[in-house]
N, CA, C and O of each residue as an XYZ file, in Angstrom:
756
protein
N       0.437     -1.441     -0.551
C       0.075      0.191      0.498
C       1.268      1.294     -0.081
O       2.495      1.224     -0.014
N       0.252      2.475     -0.752
C       1.581      3.490     -0.866
C       0.657      4.326      0.425
O      -0.448      4.107      0.924
N       1.370      5.028      0.585
C       1.287      5.753      1.887
C       0.246      7.245      1.639
O       0.589      8.214      0.961
N      -0.829      7.128      2.246
C      -1.664      8.687      1.406
C      -0.257     10.518      2.066
O       0.435     10.614      3.080
N      -0.357     11.040      1.458
C       0.627     11.780      2.052
C       0.042     13.452      3.010
O      -0.182     14.177      2.041
N      -0.131     13.923      3.701
C      -1.077     14.786      4.907
C       0.220     15.698      4.497
O       1.444     15.584      4.433
N      -0.870     16.737      4.242
C      -0.436     18.518      4.439
C      -1.587     19.580      4.557
O      -2.748     19.834      4.236
N      -0.429     20.048      5.266
C      -1.587     21.273      6.357
C      -2.258     22.409      5.026
O      -1.444     22.875      4.228
N      -3.206     22.642      4.941
C      -3.611     24.013      4.299
C      -2.964     24.832      3.759
O      -2.598     24.718      2.589
N      -2.601     26.160      4.759
C      -1.947     26.969      4.796
C      -0.225     26.457      4.398
O       0.733     27.147      4.744
N      -0.079     25.197      3.656
C       1.277     25.027      3.604
C       2.330     23.307      4.076
O       1.870     22.227      3.705
N       3.196     23.347      4.595
C       3.753     22.556      4.364
C       3.779     22.065      5.710
O       3.430     23.123      6.232
N       4.000     20.855      7.206
C       4.524     20.726      8.686
C       5.036     21.561      8.802
O       5.932     21.887      8.024
N       4.575     22.467     10.131
C       5.369     23.453     10.630
C       6.961     22.808     11.502
O       7.731     23.572     12.086
N       7.055     22.140     11.459
C       7.927     22.427     12.260
C       9.286     21.173     11.238
O      10.412     20.823     11.594
N       8.616     20.875     10.141
C       9.412     20.153      9.015
C       8.680     19.442      8.326
O       7.490     19.242      8.571
N       9.620     18.744      6.909
C       8.464     17.232      6.478
C       7.402     17.773      6.164
O       6.968     18.925      6.154
N       6.882     16.356      5.796
C       5.996     16.124      5.679
C       4.834     15.162      6.719
O       4.607     14.767      7.863
N       4.638     15.166      6.140
C       3.431     13.982      7.262
C       3.087     12.902      6.673
O       3.186     13.070      5.458
N       2.606     11.514      7.025
C       2.127     10.888      5.810
C       1.120      9.618      7.081
O       1.009      9.597      8.307
N       0.742      9.008      6.304
C      -0.074      7.515      7.424
C       0.047      6.286      6.556
O      -0.109      6.091      5.351
N       0.395      5.484      7.635
C       1.878      3.998      7.180
C       0.479      3.231      8.296
O       0.330      3.536      9.480
N      -0.420      2.192      7.509
C      -0.951      1.909      8.046
C      -1.581      1.830      9.772
O      -1.475      1.233     10.843
N      -2.363      3.052      8.972
C      -3.404      4.173     10.009
C      -2.674      4.609     11.426
O      -3.149      4.894     12.525
N      -1.096      4.530     10.854
C      -0.605      5.365     11.424
C       0.042      6.396     11.647
O       1.176      6.408     11.168
N      -0.302      7.328     12.248
C       0.331      9.268     12.003
C       1.513      8.934     12.584
O       1.452      8.365     13.674
N       3.288      9.312     11.776
C       3.865     10.365     12.052
C       4.645     11.032     10.923
O       4.480     10.912      9.709
N       5.571     11.791     11.629
C       5.887     13.429     10.473
C       6.955     12.775     10.447
O       7.358     12.035     11.344
N       7.634     13.069      9.125
C       8.620     12.924      8.619
C       9.600     13.257      9.077
O       9.648     13.099     10.297
N      10.711     13.796      8.486
C      11.346     14.871      8.363
C      11.440     15.679      9.561
O      12.062     16.731      9.418
N      10.913     15.405     10.839
C      11.137     16.979     11.923
C      11.386     15.361     13.282
O      11.319     14.174     12.964
N      11.590     15.776     14.346
C      11.763     14.875     15.870
C      11.026     14.853     16.300
O      11.160     14.196     17.333
N       9.443     15.481     16.083
C       8.271     15.330     17.657
C       6.999     14.691     16.484
O       6.774     14.916     15.295
N       6.341     13.785     17.553
C       5.403     13.515     16.793
C       4.217     14.574     17.027
O       4.322     15.574     17.738
N       2.698     14.065     16.075
C       1.664     14.821     16.111
C       1.407     15.662     17.006
O       1.217     16.855     16.771
N       1.377     15.225     17.948
C       1.518     15.886     19.452
C       2.604     16.910     19.811
O       2.265     17.603     20.770
N       3.199     17.052     19.564
C       4.076     17.947     19.984
C       3.464     18.893     18.800
O       2.955     19.996     18.999
N       3.581     18.385     17.790
C       3.420     19.128     16.564
C       2.193     19.887     16.306
O       2.078     20.658     15.353
N       1.540     19.720     16.926
C       0.017     20.277     16.916
C      -0.267     21.436     17.484
O      -1.348     21.922     17.152
N       0.350     21.999     18.208
C       0.357     22.973     19.548
C       0.604     24.459     18.423
O       1.309     24.820     17.480
N      -0.839     25.088     19.553
C      -1.227     26.964     19.153
C       0.222     27.037     18.004
O       0.341     27.096     16.780
N       1.190     26.993     19.197
C       1.538     27.974     18.939
C       2.719     27.631     17.690
O       3.396     28.392     16.999
N       2.624     26.039     17.751
C       3.478     25.788     16.314
C       2.631     25.213     15.108
O       2.924     24.613     14.074
N       1.854     25.505     15.489
C       0.897     24.780     14.610
C      -0.669     26.491     13.146
O      -1.132     26.460     12.006
N      -0.726     27.567     14.425
C      -1.837     28.541     13.991
C      -2.835     28.380     13.485
O      -3.619     28.737     14.365
N      -3.552     28.010     12.454
C      -4.725     27.840     12.074
C      -4.421     27.158     10.708
O      -4.761     27.526      9.583
N      -3.722     26.110     11.075
C      -3.618     25.315      9.322
C      -4.496     24.324      9.396
O      -4.297     23.629     10.393
N      -5.523     23.928      8.640
C      -6.747     23.235      9.189
C      -5.751     22.039      8.470
O      -4.624     21.997      7.978
N      -7.028     20.971      8.756
C      -6.428     19.413      7.976
C      -6.579     18.875      6.804
O      -7.711     18.494      6.507
N      -5.441     18.701      5.810
C      -5.581     18.099      4.583
C      -4.542     16.950      4.042
O      -3.321     16.792      4.015
N      -5.718     16.238      3.628
C      -4.676     14.781      2.998
C      -4.823     14.730      1.548
O      -5.615     15.280      0.782
N      -3.895     13.961      1.382
C      -4.421     13.613     -0.149
C      -4.241     12.380     -0.301
O      -3.883     11.642      0.617
N      -4.575     11.822     -2.059
C      -4.197     10.283     -2.904
C      -4.390     10.498     -4.145
O      -4.786     11.461     -4.801
N      -4.005      9.316     -4.405
C      -4.079      9.403     -6.025
C      -4.128      7.475     -5.918
O      -3.605      6.477     -5.421
N      -5.456      8.117     -7.037
C      -5.582      6.350     -7.706
C      -6.417      6.547     -9.505
O      -7.023      7.444    -10.092
N      -5.817      4.603     -9.928
C      -6.107      5.012    -10.673
C      -7.403      5.530    -12.028
O      -7.419      5.886    -13.207
N      -8.306      5.278    -10.943
C      -9.610      5.697    -11.110
C      -9.861      7.190    -11.973
O      -9.266      8.236    -11.713
N     -11.239      6.950    -13.426
C     -11.358      8.189    -13.033
C     -11.969      9.151    -12.419
O     -12.961      8.611    -11.930
N     -11.981     10.518    -12.083
C     -11.821     11.291    -11.498
C     -13.713     11.395    -11.696
O     -14.160     12.217    -10.897
N     -14.434     10.965    -12.269
C     -15.677     10.593    -11.951
C     -15.635      9.045    -10.961
O     -15.724      8.987     -9.734
N     -15.533      8.302    -11.575
C     -15.575      7.760    -10.545
C     -14.773      7.735     -8.477
O     -14.849      7.114     -7.417
N     -14.265      8.616     -8.974
C     -14.126      8.997     -7.560
C     -15.491     10.055     -6.407
O     -15.949     10.165     -5.270
N     -15.577     10.690     -8.084
C     -16.529     11.755     -7.332
C     -17.670     10.713     -7.001
O     -18.608     10.947     -6.239
N     -17.495      9.742     -7.558
C     -19.249      9.244     -7.014
C     -18.822      8.409     -5.620
O     -19.481      7.951     -4.688
N     -17.791      8.431     -5.853
C     -17.730      7.025     -4.522
C     -17.388      8.278     -3.750
O     -17.770      7.980     -2.618
N     -16.886      9.531     -3.683
C     -17.236     10.647     -2.114
C     -18.259     10.676     -1.615
O     -18.484     10.699     -0.405
N     -19.553     10.681     -3.103
C     -20.591     10.667     -2.444
C     -21.598      9.884     -2.563
O     -22.701     10.011     -3.094
N     -20.767      8.546     -1.657
C     -21.471      7.305     -1.802
C     -21.286      7.595     -0.031
O     -20.845      6.606      0.553
N     -21.486      8.457      0.602
C     -21.095      8.637      1.686
C     -21.192      7.100      2.387
O     -20.359      6.194      2.345
N     -22.611      7.142      3.094
C     -22.569      5.579      3.956
C     -22.223      4.741      3.366
O     -22.567      3.676      3.877
N     -21.492      4.602      2.186
C     -19.999      3.170      1.714
C     -19.219      3.061      2.145
O     -18.850      1.939      2.494
N     -18.347      4.402      2.428
C     -17.024      4.495      3.344
C     -17.024      5.425      4.962
O     -16.089      5.281      5.749
N     -18.126      6.288      5.243
C     -18.024      6.780      6.639
C     -18.879      5.904      7.284
O     -20.051      5.762      6.935
N     -18.205      5.122      8.492
C     -19.060      4.723      9.698
C     -20.111      5.250     10.639
O     -19.482      6.079     11.296
N     -21.089      5.248     10.987
C     -22.267      5.282     11.628
C     -23.102      5.446     11.156
O     -23.359      4.647     10.255
N     -24.332      6.839     11.484
C     -25.420      6.326     10.902
C     -26.116      7.958      9.921
O     -25.994      9.156     10.178
N     -26.724      7.325      8.949
C     -26.321      8.720      7.196
C     -27.399      8.921      7.233
O     -27.913      8.005      6.591
N     -28.401      9.781      7.708
C     -29.612     10.212      7.062
C     -29.442     11.695      6.636
O     -29.010     12.736      7.131
N     -30.115     11.181      5.219
C     -30.283     12.212      3.904
C     -29.802     12.317      3.179
O     -28.823     11.575      3.090
N     -29.999     13.086      2.302
C     -29.224     12.401      1.079
C     -27.642     12.881      0.937
O     -27.472     13.219      2.108
N     -26.711     13.068      0.462
C     -26.038     13.257     -0.113
C     -25.055     12.979     -1.188
O     -23.869     12.693     -1.021
N     -25.510     13.065     -1.992
C     -25.089     13.766     -3.465
C     -26.195     14.859     -4.380
O     -26.874     14.417     -5.306
N     -26.233     16.050     -4.035
C     -27.308     16.546     -4.575
C     -26.642     18.300     -3.782
O     -25.860     18.578     -2.873
N     -27.085     18.718     -4.289
C     -26.279     20.553     -3.722
C     -27.564     20.830     -2.719
O     -28.613     20.193     -2.628
N     -27.311     21.494     -2.311
C     -28.384     22.364     -1.316
C     -29.121     20.995     -0.740
O     -30.350     21.031     -0.681
N     -28.602     20.079     -0.415
C     -29.400     19.050      0.228
C     -28.945     19.166      2.154
O     -28.192     19.969      2.705
N     -29.566     18.295      2.612
C     -28.500     18.045      4.156
C     -28.420     16.505      4.375
O     -28.837     15.615      3.633
N     -27.632     16.383      5.857
C     -27.533     14.791      5.564
C     -26.809     15.027      7.234
O     -26.177     15.962      7.727
N     -27.154     14.009      7.641
C     -26.587     14.271      9.608
C     -25.606     12.746      9.412
O     -25.850     11.923      8.529
N     -24.323     12.581     10.572
C     -23.911     12.013     10.357
C     -24.377     11.551     12.386
O     -24.877     12.192     13.311
N     -23.848     10.135     12.218
C     -24.240      9.858     14.355
C     -23.459      8.861     13.891
O     -23.604      8.155     12.894
N     -21.985      8.886     15.331
C     -21.914      7.540     15.496
C     -22.474      7.357     16.781
O     -21.958      8.004     17.692
N     -23.452      6.588     17.053
C     -23.452      6.491     18.756
C     -24.038      7.513     19.321
O     -24.946      8.090     18.723
N     -23.543      7.997     20.809
C     -23.984      9.449     21.260
C     -22.245      9.994     21.452
O     -21.945     10.850     22.285
N     -21.193      9.317     20.512
C     -20.374     10.102     20.323
C     -19.847     11.163     19.806
O     -18.843     11.735     20.232
N     -20.727     11.579     18.539
C     -20.557     12.107     17.580
C     -21.688     12.646     16.739
O     -22.536     11.832     16.373
N     -21.803     13.808     16.413
C     -23.471     14.005     15.829
C     -22.554     15.355     15.135
O     -21.674     16.061     15.628
N     -23.573     15.337     12.988
C     -22.605     16.257     12.762
C     -23.969     15.995     11.301
O     -24.254     14.992     10.646
N     -24.745     18.015     11.273
C     -25.383     18.594      9.837
C     -24.833     18.856      9.210
O     -24.273     19.857      9.657
N     -24.458     18.632      8.191
C     -23.438     19.269      7.137
C     -24.972     18.781      6.174
O     -25.808     17.892      6.013
N     -24.413     20.491      5.630
C     -25.563     21.518      4.038
C     -24.430     20.887      2.740
O     -23.233     21.159      2.648
N     -25.384     19.825      1.662
C     -23.961     20.280      0.554
C     -24.189     21.849     -0.601
O     -24.936     22.101     -1.547
N     -22.773     22.831      0.345
C     -22.436     23.576     -0.583
C     -21.916     24.157     -2.019
O     -22.200     25.227     -2.558
N     -21.452     23.584     -2.260
C     -21.276     23.301     -2.948
C     -20.933     22.042     -4.032
O     -20.250     21.452     -3.196
N     -20.845     21.069     -5.327
C     -21.147     20.014     -6.218
C     -20.797     20.546     -7.284
O     -21.628     21.233     -7.878
N     -19.123     20.339     -7.969
C     -19.320     20.168     -9.055
C     -18.606     18.964    -10.097
O     -17.457     18.845    -10.523
N     -19.485     18.383    -10.233
C     -19.691     17.218    -10.893
C     -17.287     16.604    -11.782
O     -16.397     16.941    -12.562
N     -17.678     15.654    -10.798
C     -16.379     14.962    -11.101
C     -14.527     16.132    -10.894
O     -13.401     16.085    -11.390
N     -15.371     17.144     -9.720
C     -14.581     18.108     -9.298
C     -14.410     18.530     -8.277
O     -13.230     18.754     -8.005
N     -15.290     18.798     -7.380
C     -15.751     19.406     -5.985
C     -16.851     19.070     -5.217
O     -17.870     18.616     -5.739
N     -16.729     19.270     -3.897
C     -17.604     18.399     -3.173
C     -17.582     19.203     -2.014
O     -16.620     18.764     -1.384
N     -17.990     19.955     -1.486
C     -17.889     20.993     -0.191
C     -19.408     20.741      0.800
O     -20.518     21.014      0.343
N     -19.197     20.190      2.176
C     -19.782     19.886      2.353
C     -19.586     21.267      4.407
O     -18.699     21.502      5.227
N     -20.755     21.599      4.231
C     -20.617     23.338      5.573
C     -21.746     22.783      6.712
O     -22.973     22.834      6.807
N     -20.501     22.156      7.621
C     -21.446     21.899      8.363
C     -22.092     22.800      9.430
O     -21.394     23.638     10.001
N     -23.324     22.669      9.704
C     -24.344     23.578     10.429
C     -23.951     23.253     12.062
O     -23.537     24.038     12.915
N     -24.245     21.772     12.167
C     -24.291     21.856     13.928
C     -23.694     20.676     14.135
O     -23.638     19.656     13.448
N     -23.328     20.917     15.011
C     -21.702     19.545     15.861
C     -22.208     19.389     17.746
O     -22.480     19.927     18.820
N     -22.057     18.400     17.085
C     -21.589     17.952     19.257
C     -20.234     16.669     19.166
O     -20.265     15.709     18.397
N     -19.845     16.773     19.508
C     -18.840     15.409     20.159
C     -18.466     15.310     21.444
O     -17.787     16.274     21.797
N     -18.664     14.470     22.310
C     -19.219     13.997     23.431
C     -17.577     14.001     24.159
O     -17.738     14.220     25.360
N     -15.897     13.813     23.800
C     -14.978     13.625     23.850
C     -14.574     14.558     23.374
O     -13.959     14.311     22.337
N     -14.651     16.364     23.836
C     -13.963     17.328     24.228
C     -14.682     18.005     24.692
O     -15.900     17.821     24.696
N     -13.697     19.595     25.535
C     -14.593     20.844     25.977
C     -15.505     20.860     25.946
O     -16.360     20.801     26.830
N     -15.596     21.037     23.783
C     -16.508     22.710     23.681
C     -16.813     21.392     22.640
O     -15.933     21.014     21.867
N     -18.317     20.649     22.706
C     -18.842     19.987     22.234
C     -19.483     20.372     21.124
O     -20.336     19.789     20.455
N     -18.821     21.747     20.965
C     -19.409     21.938     19.162
C     -18.627     22.485     18.465
O     -18.816     23.560     17.896
N     -17.158     21.477     18.400
C     -15.566     22.069     17.544
C     -16.134     22.555     16.017
O     -15.561     23.513     15.499
N     -17.196     21.939     15.331
C     -17.200     21.390     13.872
C     -17.767     22.115     13.662
O     -17.758     22.332     12.450
N     -18.903     23.298     14.661
C     -19.790     24.065     13.501
C     -18.934     25.240     12.798
O     -17.869     25.768     13.119
N     -19.767     25.433     11.772
C     -19.288     26.554     11.144
C     -18.055     25.868     10.446
O     -17.471     26.650      9.696
N     -17.581     24.767     10.494
C     -17.016     24.381      9.637
C     -16.792     23.887      8.002
O     -17.866     23.590      7.477
N     -16.086     23.803      7.470
C     -16.440     23.361      5.849
C     -15.480     21.535      5.570
O     -14.256     21.438      5.481
N     -16.104     20.784      5.520
C     -15.216     19.714      4.252
C     -15.232     19.555      2.665
O     -16.272     19.509      2.008
N     -14.436     19.506      2.337
C     -13.804     19.895      0.997
C     -13.544     18.535      0.701
O     -13.078     17.838      1.602
N     -13.807     17.955     -0.603
C     -13.588     16.860     -1.548
C     -13.162     17.397     -2.971
O     -14.069     17.834     -3.679
N     -11.611     17.409     -3.560
C     -11.916     18.003     -4.434
C     -10.576     17.427     -5.144
O      -9.456     17.515     -4.641
N     -10.892     16.778     -6.486
C     -10.594     15.827     -8.019
C     -10.225     16.704     -8.658
O     -10.635     17.802     -9.035
N      -8.727     15.631     -8.823
C      -8.578     16.234    -10.203
C      -7.806     15.551    -11.367
O      -8.048     14.359    -11.179
N      -7.088     15.634    -12.361
C      -6.229     14.064    -13.074
C      -5.336     15.310    -12.622
O      -5.573     16.501    -12.418
N      -4.043     14.384    -12.549
C      -2.410     14.355    -11.768
C      -2.294     13.219    -13.029
O      -2.889     12.142    -13.038
N      -1.167     13.840    -14.343
C      -1.397     12.550    -14.681
C      -2.270     11.862    -15.561
O      -3.258     12.348    -16.111
N      -1.798     10.566    -15.673
C      -2.932      9.743    -16.230
C      -3.299      8.920    -14.835
O      -3.577      7.721    -14.814
N      -3.249      9.780    -13.683
C      -3.613      9.190    -12.106
C      -4.798     10.325    -11.891
O      -4.736     11.391    -12.505
N      -6.094      9.970    -10.802
C      -6.721     11.478    -10.935
C      -6.372     11.161     -8.673
O      -6.291     10.270     -7.828
N      -6.295     12.899     -8.871
C      -5.691     13.214     -6.792
C      -7.385     12.870     -6.343
O      -8.392     12.952     -7.046
N      -7.269     12.540     -5.182
C      -8.563     12.804     -3.648
C      -7.396     14.458     -3.362
O      -6.174     14.544     -3.477
N      -8.240     15.350     -3.041
C      -7.950     16.341     -2.044
C      -9.073     16.652     -1.118
O     -10.104     17.245     -1.435
N      -8.732     16.135      0.199
C      -9.531     16.608      1.027
C      -9.245     17.427      2.045
O      -8.209     17.277      2.693
N     -10.356     18.645      2.377
C      -9.596     18.925      3.745
C     -10.650     19.484      4.525
O     -11.732     19.593      3.948
N     -10.558     19.949      5.982
C     -11.418     19.851      6.861
C     -10.792     20.859      7.251
O      -9.781     20.839      7.952
N     -11.572     22.204      6.651
C     -11.710     23.715      6.656
C     -11.473     23.904      8.275
O     -11.976     22.785      8.176
N     -11.302     24.090      9.206
C     -11.637     24.963     10.741
C     -11.146     23.836     11.756
O     -11.402     23.903     12.958
N     -10.309     22.637     11.091
C     -10.299     21.399     11.708
C      -8.382     21.287     11.684
O      -7.696     20.553     10.973
N      -7.888     22.376     12.810
C      -7.047     23.209     12.326
C      -6.617     22.040     14.761
O      -7.217     21.290     15.532
N      -4.810     23.041     14.643
C      -3.957     21.906     15.713
C      -4.539     23.211     17.160
O      -4.484     23.067     18.381
N      -4.797     23.802     16.745
C      -5.469     24.550     18.019
C      -7.190     24.150     18.783
O      -7.804     24.418     19.816
N      -7.372     23.486     17.710
C      -8.637     22.860     18.789
C      -8.616     21.040     19.412
O      -7.900     20.181     18.897
N      -9.220     20.877     20.163
C      -9.173     19.352     21.728
C      -9.417     18.274     19.908
O      -8.876     17.179     19.758
N      -9.826     18.581     19.397
C     -10.731     16.949     18.358
C      -9.492     17.310     17.511
O      -9.234     16.327     16.816
N      -8.842     18.054     17.340
C      -7.153     17.766     16.556
C      -7.191     16.174     15.950
O      -7.624     15.515     15.005
N      -6.398     16.056     17.233
C      -5.633     14.227     17.116
C      -6.155     13.103     16.838
O      -5.768     12.032     16.370
N      -7.360     13.660     17.313
C      -8.345     12.082     17.423
C      -9.405     12.562     16.020
O      -9.552     11.644     15.213
N      -9.976     13.592     15.746
C     -10.445     13.402     14.267
C      -9.779     13.716     13.237
O     -10.319     13.556     12.142
N      -8.282     14.304     13.320
C      -7.714     14.206     11.818
C      -7.296     13.055     11.513
O      -7.315     12.654     10.349
N      -6.755     12.193     12.735
C      -6.800     10.562     12.360
C      -7.422      9.832     12.563
O      -6.998      8.760     12.994
N      -8.553     10.029     12.381
C     -10.321      9.230     12.283
C     -10.468      9.789     10.410
O     -10.876      9.264      9.374
N      -9.864     11.129     10.803
C     -10.866     11.637      8.985
C      -9.299     10.860      7.964
O      -9.529     10.291      6.897
N      -7.518     10.999      8.622
C      -6.986     10.074      7.475
C      -7.429      8.585      7.286
O      -7.419      8.086      6.161
N      -7.853      7.816      8.489
C      -8.665      6.555      7.856
C      -9.632      6.387      6.886
O      -9.609      5.603      5.937
N     -10.571      7.263      7.228
C     -11.580      7.215      6.189
C     -11.231      8.069      5.101
O     -11.939      7.698      4.165
N     -10.711      8.755      4.835
C     -10.855      9.540      3.083
C      -9.040      8.313      2.579
O      -8.860      7.819      1.466
N      -8.182      8.188      3.637
C      -6.471      7.198      2.704
C      -7.376      5.673      2.782
O      -7.432      5.071      1.710
N      -7.934      5.160      3.732
C      -8.642      4.459      3.844
C      -9.924      3.621      3.014
O     -10.100      2.993      1.970
N     -10.509      3.967      3.961
C     -12.268      4.129      3.152
C     -12.050      4.276      2.365
O     -11.461      3.363      1.785
N     -12.295      5.435      1.691
C     -12.672      6.290      0.240
C     -11.619      5.538     -0.674
O     -11.708      5.012     -1.783
N     -10.745      5.672      0.095
C      -9.289      4.988     -1.558
C      -9.933      3.608     -1.988
O      -9.894      3.159     -3.133
N     -10.618      2.917     -0.745
C     -10.627      1.353     -1.239
C     -12.091      0.828     -2.259
O     -12.330     -0.160     -2.954
N     -13.017      2.363     -1.808
C     -13.949      2.108     -1.289
C     -13.756      2.555     -3.894
O     -14.268      1.899     -4.801
N     -12.984      3.645     -3.974
C     -12.606      3.773     -5.546
C     -12.443      3.019     -5.735
O     -13.421      2.496     -6.268
N     -10.982      1.880     -5.573
C     -10.221      0.851     -6.167
C     -10.591     -0.016     -6.936
O     -10.421     -0.442     -8.078
N     -11.460     -0.267     -5.508
C     -12.131     -2.548     -5.241
C     -13.518     -1.989     -5.744
O     -13.981     -2.750     -6.594
N     -14.628     -0.503     -5.398
C     -15.806     -0.739     -4.712
C     -16.379     -0.625     -3.758
O     -17.486     -0.088     -3.707
N     -15.443     -1.351     -2.250
C     -16.194     -1.714     -1.701
C     -15.209     -0.524     -0.529
O     -14.020     -0.216     -0.617
N     -16.211     -0.088      0.472
C     -15.335      0.451      1.124
C     -14.975     -0.363      2.660
O     -14.950     -1.497      3.138
N     -14.674      1.349      3.114
C     -13.573     -0.024      4.575
C     -14.980      0.312      5.530
O     -15.307     -0.784      5.984
N     -15.711      1.104      5.903
C     -16.089      1.634      7.406
C     -15.828      1.380      8.390
O     -15.051      2.044      9.076
N     -16.258      0.601      8.664
C     -16.598     -0.613     10.586
C     -14.696     -1.510     10.820
O     -14.434     -2.273     11.749
N     -13.675     -1.089      9.681
C     -12.745     -1.280     10.032
C     -11.630     -0.576     11.685
O     -10.487     -0.989     11.880
């Protein structure tokens, strides 16, 4: 399996190097600190979590998989996930709830969800995801297709950053990628 590259939306990792995910473990290459040390407010500021990967499938296949949210994100999903203006909710037990509205949907290119409401039971500010944006950008990179995911507002200064970025790393780089490449996501692994 090829490692997926992690970058922060506003540039490279603040401690130097790049972040990669290998066997669902995040490591910081080119720096001596682990992600916990690198994610301090002084070190990272307001850089939103971003990750990307490439696949051999077409942009249309990647776009279709992104919009088939139930196939790659675990938990209970209610509502329409593939129409502009639609709203859907995500719930995982009593740990995580969020309500998203699809605010941008450009066929084979881009999907944006605006998080209107959220509840994260494992952090002090249970509404940390409120008013954040989740973006999937799909583009051709030579003979391959790149999928770039950004959770704008998921920054190292908020309490859920480590847990949430690790979870997104798995769901995007493992489960969504598997859905695109094999037709089967891995949301419950």
